[in-house]
C-alpha positions as CSV (number, residue, x, y, z in Angstrom):
1,M,87.7,110.2,82.2
2,L,90.1,107.1,81.0
3,E,93.2,109.0,82.7
4,T,90.8,109.2,85.9
5,I,89.9,105.8,85.7
6,L,93.2,104.5,85.4
7,D,94.9,106.7,88.1
8,T,92.3,105.3,90.6
9,V,92.9,101.6,89.3
10,A,97.2,102.2,89.6
11,A,96.4,104.1,93.6
12,V,94.2,100.9,94.4
13,F,97.0,98.5,93.2
14,M,99.3,100.6,95.2
15,V,97.7,100.4,98.0
16,I,97.1,97.1,98.2
17,G,100.5,96.2,97.7
18,G,101.8,98.4,100.0
19,L,99.5,96.6,102.5
20,M,100.9,93.2,101.7
21,S,104.0,94.4,101.7
22,L,103.4,95.6,105.0
23,A,101.8,92.5,105.8
24,A,105.1,90.6,105.0
25,G,107.3,93.0,107.1
26,V,104.6,92.8,110.1
27,G,105.0,88.8,109.9
28,L,108.5,88.5,109.7
29,V,108.6,90.5,113.3
30,R,105.5,89.5,115.1
31,F,105.5,85.3,114.0
32,P,107.2,83.2,116.4
33,D,109.2,80.5,114.9
34,L,111.4,80.2,111.3
35,H,108.9,78.2,109.4
36,S,106.1,81.0,110.2
37,R,108.6,83.9,109.2
38,M,109.5,82.3,106.0
39,H,105.7,81.7,105.1
40,A,105.6,85.6,106.1
41,A,108.4,86.7,103.7
42,T,107.5,84.8,100.6
43,K,103.7,84.6,99.9
44,P,102.2,88.1,101.0
45,Q,105.4,89.9,99.3
46,V,105.0,88.1,96.0
47,L,101.7,89.3,95.9
48,G,102.3,92.5,96.9
49,L,105.1,93.2,94.2
50,L,103.2,92.2,91.6
51,M,100.4,94.9,92.8
52,L,103.0,97.6,92.9
53,L,104.5,96.6,89.6
54,L,101.3,96.8,87.7
55,S,100.5,99.9,89.6
56,A,103.8,101.4,87.8
57,A,103.3,100.2,84.9
58,I,99.4,101.9,84.5
59,M,101.0,104.9,86.1
60,W,103.7,104.8,83.1
61,R,101.1,104.6,80.7
62,S,103.7,102.3,78.3
63,W,103.5,98.5,77.1
64,E,107.1,98.4,77.0
65,W,107.2,98.9,80.8
66,V,104.3,96.3,81.6
67,A,106.8,93.8,80.0
68,I,109.8,94.9,82.1
69,C,107.3,94.8,85.0
70,L,106.1,91.4,84.3
71,L,109.5,90.1,84.0
72,A,110.8,91.7,87.6
73,W,107.6,89.7,89.0
74,G,108.6,86.8,87.0
75,L,112.1,86.7,88.5
76,M,110.4,86.8,92.0
77,I,108.0,84.3,91.5
78,L,111.4,81.7,90.6
79,T,113.5,83.3,93.3
80,A,111.3,83.1,96.4
81,P,109.8,79.6,96.8
82,V,113.4,78.4,95.9
83,S,114.8,80.7,98.7
84,A,112.2,79.5,101.2
85,H,112.9,76.5,100.5
86,V,116.9,76.6,101.2
87,V,116.0,78.8,104.3
88,G,113.5,75.7,105.8
89,R,116.2,73.1,105.1
90,A,118.8,75.1,106.8
91,G,116.2,75.7,109.8
92,Y,115.2,72.2,109.9
93,R,118.9,71.0,109.7
94,T,120.0,72.9,112.5
95,K,117.0,72.5,114.9
96,H,115.7,76.0,114.4
97,L,112.0,74.5,114.5
98,R,109.2,74.3,116.8
99,T,108.3,70.8,117.0
100,D,105.3,71.0,119.2
101,L,103.8,72.8,116.6
102,L,104.2,70.0,113.8
103,T,101.1,67.2,113.7
104,H,103.9,64.9,111.9
105,D,107.4,65.2,111.3
106,E,108.0,63.6,107.6
107,L,111.7,64.2,107.2
108,A,113.3,63.1,110.5
109,L,113.7,59.6,109.1
110,T,115.2,60.9,106.2
111,V,117.3,63.1,107.8
112,E,118.5,60.7,110.6
113,R,119.2,57.6,107.7
114,L,121.1,60.5,105.6
115,S,123.4,61.9,109.1
116,R,124.1,58.1,109.4
117,Q,125.5,57.8,105.6
118,R,127.1,60.3,106.4
119,G,129.2,59.5,109.5
120,V,129.7,56.2,107.7
121,R,131.3,58.2,104.7
122,R,133.6,60.4,107.3
123,E,134.8,57.4,109.5
124,L,136.2,55.8,105.8
125,D,137.3,59.1,104.9
126,D,139.5,59.3,108.0
127,T,140.9,55.6,107.9
128,K,142.2,56.8,104.4
129,D,144.7,59.3,106.0
């Protein structure tokens, strides 16, 4: 009886994880701009991986594998936001964003100020040569 319940829970987790990963893939293809795609690549993918790893851990029925699965998920939790942040910043700096979707651009003044400062540094570096 317990085996059937565990198999059913694992199957449900596997279906949920697969659907979340599918949603992430569809979002990458269908969303219109970089920042929307970035969101689709990180948010459902982390939950989908958790569900798939929990499903695998239940199917293996070993506590050692639960620890390994949680370690793998923890690494995903640590790297997904960082990679999304880097992609978002790169997209913003290279002007790969839709300004019509922004209600307020909080980074515009900061980026403009930093680009002016870098221009000053470049002029100073050019005079040293």
